[in-house]
N, C-alpha and C positions, 0 to 999 in steps of 0.2 A: 100631732101626728109624727111618728118616727119613721123616716125614710132611710133605708140602708141601701147603698150602692156597692155592688160587688164585681171585682174582676179577679185576675190571677195574683199579681204581686202587690197590688195596692200602691203602685208607684206611678202609674200612667193614667189609664182610663178612669178608674173609679175616683181618684182624687180630683182629676179635672172635672168629672161629672159632679162631684160634691160641691166644689167652689162655684161652678156654673149654676147649680140649683140654688145655692145660697144667694147668689147675686140676682138671679131671676126672681126668686121669691121676694127679696127685698125691693127690687124695682117695681114689682107688681102689687106690693102691699099685702102679700100673703103671709099672715101671722100664724104662729103655732106650728110651723113646719120645721122640724128638726132633722137635719141631714147629716149623715155620717157615711163612712166607707170602710171597706175591709177587703182582704184578698184571700182566696182559697189556698194559696201557697205563699203567703207573704212572709218576709223576713221581718220580724218585729223591729220597729223603730227605724227601718230604712227610710231615707229621704225620698222625696219625689224624684223621678228621673230628670236628668238635665233637660231633655226635650220637653217634658211636661212643664218644668219650671219656666223655660224660655217662652214657650207658646202661651202659657198663662200670663206671663208678664207682658207679652205683646198685646194681650187683650185686657190689660188693666187689672189682672187678678194675681194674687200672691200665694204661691204654694211653698214658700220657704220654711214655714213652720210645720208642714205636713210630716207625719211619721207613720209608716205603714203599720197595720195591725192585722193579725190573722183572724179570719172568720171563725166564729165560735157559736156554740149552741146558745149561749147567753145573748150574744148580739142578735141572733135570729129571733129568739123569743121576745126580746125587747122591741123589735121592729114591728110596725103595723104593715109596712109594705117594703118588699125587698125587690130591687130591680138589678138584674144581672146582665153582663155583656154578652154571654154566650150560653149555649145549652149545657155545657159541662159545669158551668157555675151554678145553673139552676139545679142540676142533679145533686151537687154538694149541699146547697141550701136545703133542699128537700130532705136529704139524709140527716140534717141537723134539726129537723122538725118544722121547716118552713113551708110545707105543702099547703097550698091554698092562699098564700100571701106572697109567693115569688113569681116573677114574670120576667121574660126577656125585655130589656129596656125598649128596644125598637117596637116590639109587639104591643107593649103597654101604651107607648106614646102614640102609636098609630091605631089604637083600639082594634088590634088583631089583623090589620091589613099588611103589616110588614113583620116578618119573623127573622130578619137577618141579624147576624151577630155584629156587634160594633167592632170594627177593625182594631187590632192590637198594634200600636206603633212601636212597641218596644224593639230596640235594635235598629230602627229605621232612622231616616234623616228627618230634618225639621219639617219638610213638606209632608211626611207621613203623620207627624204629630199635629200639624195644622189641619190636615184632612180629618183626622179623628176628632179634633177639637170642634170643628164645624159640624160634624155629624152629631157629636154630643150636644152642642148648642141647640140644634133643631129638635132633637128628641127631648131634651130636658125642658125646653120651653113648653112643649106639648104636655109633658108630664105635670109640670107645675100648674098649667091651665086646667088640666083634667082634675087634679087633686082639688083645686080651688072650686071648680064647678060642682064636683061631687059633694064637697063639704057644704056649699051653699044650698044644694038641692036637699041635703039631709038636715038643713037648718042649724048647722054648727057654726 
């Protein structure tokens, strides 16, 4: 399964969500889940923001090799599931052909009970990044569990 995580610049939220998802899938033994990220307004090859790098390191994860990439029709077509940080990201994914496979991250993680956007820490202090990281951890753990349960139910 190809999971694509989308934010605006692909330097904060979606890269943190990507490495969290990879770590959670590995820890839970979920195989065959390929996770990537992109941004609706990304500057190609920009590194992860300093705040994202530091908070990831505080949590034993490494974003030093991350390079931003712009959301494209090809990325959307390749993905089985696209999870976005806010409503404007969903609109962009749908415009690129992702209708039916794009969801707000919080909404998908909560199975429709929470439709809040994930806070953007860009330009904030480390506490803002830490809060977003914690928010992403909670949501991503639920996403990985949901994907695993749905695959098990489908006999995959």
